N, C-alpha and C positions, 0 to 999 in steps of 0.2 A: 647525400644533397649538397651542391654546389655552393660554395660559401658564399656568393652575391645573394643567391637565394633567401639563406640563412640571416644573411645581414639585414637582408629587406624583411623578412618574417621577423626579427629583433624591432626593430624601428617600430613596423606597426603594431606591437604586441602592447611596445612602449609606450606607443600613443593612445590604443587601445583601452588598458590600463589607466591611465591619466584622465580620459576620458572619462571612463566609469568610479575612479574613486573620489572627482569630483563631482560628479550627478548623485553619489549615494551617501555624502560629508559632508556636502554645499551649507544645509544649513548646521551645523555645528563647527565649520569652518569659519563660517561669515559671522558667527556669534564670539566663537574664543582669537579668533585671526589666524593667520596660516603659520605664524612661529610658534605659538602655540599650540595651536592642534598639530605640527610635528614634534613636537615633544613628549605631548601625551598620546601621540601613538606609539612611539617609540617605549616608553617608558610603562606600559599597556602591556606589550610583547616583552621586554625584560620584566617583570613583573610576574608575567604568565610561564615564562620559564622558569623563571626560581621557586614558584607554587609548586609547577609540576617536580623539577626536581626534590624539594621539600616533601610533597607528597609521596615520591616513589622511594626516598631514602628512610622516611618514618617507616611506610609498610612492610619494608626490607626489612628493619631492626625488628619491627613487631614480629615479621614470621621467623627473623632466627632467635628470637626470644620465646615463641613459642612451641621450638622445638622443632621446623620444618627444613625438609633437608635441602641442599641447590636443587634436584633432579625433582623434587614437587614443586619448586620456584617456578623451575625453565618450565613446569605444565603449565603453570597459574599463568607466566606469562605467555606462554604460546595461545592459551583458551584467549587472553586479555585480547592479545592482536588479531586472530579472527573475529572475535565480536564485534570490535571498534568497526574491522572492514563491513561485516554486515550488519553493522549500524549507521554504519556512512549512505552505504549502499540503498540500505533501508530511505534514512531519511533524504538522500538526494531525489527517488524515486516518487518520493511522495507530497514532496511539497516544491513550490516553484521552481529549486535548481533543477527539475526535470524540464522544461521550457526555457531555460536561461538563455540555452546556447542554439537551440533549434528556435525558437524565436523570444529573442529578447527586446526589451521596450525599442530601443533606437534601430529597429529593423528597416525600417521606411531608407535612414540614413543610410544604415552600411549597403544597403543594394545600388549605392552609385560611389559604393566607393570600392578601395582594393581590401576592406577588412571578408575574411574566410569565415567558416565555421571553425579552422582552427586558430583562428587568432584567438576567437572571443569563448572554443572551450579549454587555451591556455590560460587566459583570465579569468572565465567565471566560474568552471570548474578547477581544472588541475592547481591552480592558486590554491584556493580556498581547502582545497584536500591535502596540499604538501603542508601547510601550516598547522591542519588538525594532525596530521601524522608528526608530524616534528615537534609540537609535545608530547604526542605517546612515546617518542622514542628517548626523549629526554625523562619521562617518569618513568620505562621498563628500563633505562640505563641506570640510572639511582636505583630503581629495586635490585637489578640484578647486582653491584656492587655492594649492596648494604646485606644480602642475600647470600653472597658467597659463589655465583654460579662461575662453573669454568667457561674458560675461551668456547669449546665445543655447541657448551648448552647459550650462552649468548649467540655465538652463531646461527646457530639453530630458531633463537628466538627472529633474532635480527631477523632470516631469510622468509620468515611467517610474516611479520613485519612487512619485509618489503613485497610478498605475493599481495597481503591487503591491501597497501597501496595501490599496486599494479590492476587488481581490480577493480577498483574503485574508478580506477583513470578509465578502461575497458569500457564498465556500464554506464558511465559519462559522455564516453566519443559514443556510444552508439547510441544514446537518447540525443545527442547533438547531431545525428544523420536521421534520426525520426523526423516525420512530421509535426506541427503543434497538435500536442492532442486535446486539447481545448476545442477544437473544428471540429473534429473527427465525430460524425454520427453511428450508432450502430449500437450493440451490444457493449457490455462494460468487460473490459479484457484486462487480465493480469500481467504486466509483464513478467517471463518466464526469470529472466535474471531477477528481478524483484524476488518472487518467489524464492529461490534458490536464496538470496540473502536472507530471508527470511528462517526457513529451513537452519540454514549456520548459527544465525542469532541465537537462535532459540536453541540449538543442540549444544552452543559453546557455553551459552549461561548455566542449562541443567547439570553437564558435563560439570561444570566448575564450580555448581553448588553442590553435586555429590562429592566432588573431589574434597571438599571443606567440611563432608560431614563424614562423622565417623564410622565405620564398618561398613560403609558402600565405598566398594570398588570405583573406578571411574573406566564408564566403558567406552573409551576412545585408545584409540594409539599415542597419546598425548606423549606420554613418558619413551614411547620410542622415535620420534620425530625429535625429543631432545638430543638424544645421541644419534641419530642417523638422519640429518638434513636434506639429501641428496634427494629422494624424491618431492621435497620444498624444494629445490632450487630446478627439478627438472620442469614443476610447473609451475615458477616465476620464469623460466625461460618462455613457458609456452606463451605466458600470457604477456612477455615484452614484447615475444613475437608479433603477436596481434595488435598490441597495439601501435607499433611502427610500422604495421602493414596500412593502419589504419588514417595516419598523418597526410599521408598523400592524397588519398580518400577527402579527408576533412580540407585539405588546402582547396581542394578544383569543386569544392561545395559552396554554394556562395549563397546570398538569399535576395528574394525576388519582396516588392513593392506589395504587391495582391496576396489574398490570403483566401486558399482551397475553402470551394467549395464544398456544398452539402452531395453529398454521393444520392443519386436519384433510385428512387423507388421501381423496380421491374416492372413489364407492363403486367405478366402475368401471376403476379404475388396476391397473396392469401391475404385474409381479415389480418390474420398475425402480424408478418409484414407491412403490415399500414398504418397497422396501430403504432407497432414499436418504431416504425419512421415517424409518426407525429409526437412520438413521446421525446424523441430523438432531438427532435426540433422545436423542444418548449424551453424554459427558463428552466426545467424541472431536470436537466439531461446531469449539469456539473453535481447535483446531489447527490443523485442514483449512483456518480459513477464513484464520489468518496466516499457513500455508505456501502457502497458494493466491494471498494479494493478493502478499507475497512474488515468487512464480512471477512472475505479471504485471507486476510493479514493475520485475524484469529484463529481461523484454522488450520494454515501452515506452522503457527506457533506453537499449536498441540502437536502437532504433527514432530514438528522435531524436539519439543518437551519430550517424545513419544522414543524418539532417534535416541536423546543422548539417555536414557535408563526409564524416565517417568518419574512421576512426583512422590510418590510414596502414598499409603494408602493412606495417610492423616490427612495428606490433601489435596486426595483427589475429590473428595465431597464436594470441599471446601471452591476449589477451584470451577465444580460443574454448578455450584449453584452461582456464581459468577456469569460464568459462560451462559446459564438457560436466561440468568434476568437482561444480561446485552442481547441475547440474540432474542428474545422477544420485544427488547424496543426497537433493535434495527428491523424485525418484521415488519412492524406496525409503520416506523418511517418510510420502508418502501414502497410496503401495500399502500400507504397515504398518497405519498407522493405521486404514484402512476396513477390511483384513483381521479388527485387532481385531475388530469388531464385527458386519460382516456379510462373514468369508471362509467359507470350506466349513465349518472345525472351529466358527466363532463361529453360525453360522447353518444347521448343517444341519436342526432341525426345522424350520425356514421352506421348508428347500430341498426336503424329502421332502414338506410340504404341498402345496405347489406343483408338485410333481411329480404325485402323488395326483389332485389336485383339476383339473386344468386338465387331463390326459392330453395334454400333451404332453411331450418327449425331457427326460432328465434333463441332456443338454446344452444344449440351447436353455434352459431354464430356469437354469441356473447360467451362462450367457453373461448372459440378462436380469438377474439378479443385478449380475454384476461391470459391465453397463451405467450402474449406478446412480454411481459412479466418473467417468467423464466426467458426469455429468449436477449432478456436483455443482464438482468445481475442472476440467472440459474446455477452458471457453472461459480460464480462465487460461492453460493448458498451451499452446492454439495461442496466444494473446499472446507466451507466451515464443518459440515455433516460428519466428514471422514477425517479432518482432524480430531474433533472430538470422539468421533469413535475409537480411535486408534489410542488416546490416551487414555477418556473412561470407560467407552463401553458401545455395544453396538447399540444395544437396545435408548441408550443416550444419541444416540447418531441417526435412528429411524423416528426419535421425540423430533429432533432439530426437524431433520425433513417434512414431520407433518404440521410444526409449525404457519410457514407461510399459505398453505393453504388453508389451515384455522382460521387466520386470521384476513384472508380474502372471503371468506363463507361469511364471517363476520360482518367484515366491510358492507358484503352487497347487502344484508339483513338490516344493517346499521341506514344505508342509506334510502330502503324502503321504507322503514321508521321514518327518519327525519330528510325528506330532499334538501343537498347542499345549494347551500348560493354562490351565485357569480360574484367573483371578486373584478376587479378593477383591468388587470390582466388577461382575464379569460377565463382563469382556470376554477374549478369550483374547489368552496371553501365547506369545512364542515361544520356543526353545532356542536355543541356542547352534550346534547342527547346522544345524537350518534355515534361522540366520543366514550361517553359514557358505555352507551352500547356493547361498543367494539371492545372494550376492556372485560365487561360482564359475561359476553359469549366465551373470549379466552384466559378467562382467569381459569379455567378447568386444567388447564396445560401444567401447571406446576403443579396439581397434585394427582395427576395422571402421569408424568413424566420420570417416573422413578418405578423399577420393576418391570416385570414382564406382562402380568396382568394390567399394570397399569399403561402400558404402550398399547398395549391390545384396544383395551378401554377407551383411551386418546385417540386409533384408528379410525374405531366405530363411530363417535363423539364426532368427529373433522368430517368423516363421508357424511353424518348427516347433517351437523350446520353448513357445509358447502351447497350439499343437495336441495337443503329449504329456500336458503338465502339465489340460488341460482334460478328458482322456480318464483319464489318474489321478484328478482329482477326481472324476469320475464313476463310478469304478467304487469309488473307499471312500463318498463317499456312499452312493449304491446297496445299498452290504454293510452300512453301521450302522445298527443295530438304534434307533428311536425309538419314544417313547411322545408320543403327544398330551396 
């Protein structure tokens, strides 16, 4: 890169960093004064470094006192470095940091200036990541010094820490080149890089727990990495090359003041596609996205724990009980959000129109409209079922796969018992009676989700509830008068 271009980039980065710093901390800086604010910020940074060094030294001293070997300390530090990278990728991908570069708050101002996505990425993504990894490096350095790591082991840990930083920087750069997620329509999609980060994080945590438990060997080649860091250095070189290749792309990518519009529905789309587009254009889409991503992350955590060696016979039933309860609440939330926009009560005019125009039976039209729900969050729910199946058992995966179908059938019956009311925003709101009806019809899930015969009975019960729900919803929808 030519020197004048680099100097210009540095000037733009410095100016933009000043703008971001003043906009982020303006109330506190104005309250305490500029000089006091500078002193407070420097003091906090120094205190954080001292606390990290003290915590690392204390952990290393306790490790040595407990009889831990330097090789085991190097393995623990390596796992911590990998887990930190996965955790940062997870945080940056699940929070507002995901759109901090592709859609910053001052996007309209940047569109008329020379600030590109490279400068915003350096300020809003790379700088905070460097600060986080600097604190972690101080902690691991103090830990290694107290635990007596050899230079080769310390170098291996440093290589893993650098690779984790490069992986976080690469993921942030790819997010910087993406379109604003909040303005997209369509199904919920989990970024593959985020999924890989969740898997690595769960693997590292589980392997670290097993390494600290007596009698459980580490099912990963962490000690080998501590003495032979050349594969890690090769991966670091690949990550560095990818980041360097993305720098010119980020420099050429600017901002526009307009916002991307929604994708139009194809002319020959079916009822599921039209229903999915209607839900995606409503106010419930952000909540569907967040809930679906959390469900997928939970499934990936289960798969990562399995890759790390599992949780043991004692913890698996406890984890299954917690996951079952969370999945039950998530299924009710997802179906409730979907039914508030595309349920039989909310879309009776659309269902009647499809029935009259298509010439198909009302049951097929209703099932086609309900098919928009798996289009939106079906893949994420499959991630959850697959992860739980790997971690617990195949019967548990089948039970979780039946849970959304059971909730949909219960919601259809509940809407027939107590029709939903119309909210101020046009969505359908459910009353107390319908909520109690859904909970009562779904309660057998907890009693029938364990054991082979229980899951078989749950399958029969789910099919029966769905059949009754479709029948009453069809009868009710055909009997409700509507106006075109």
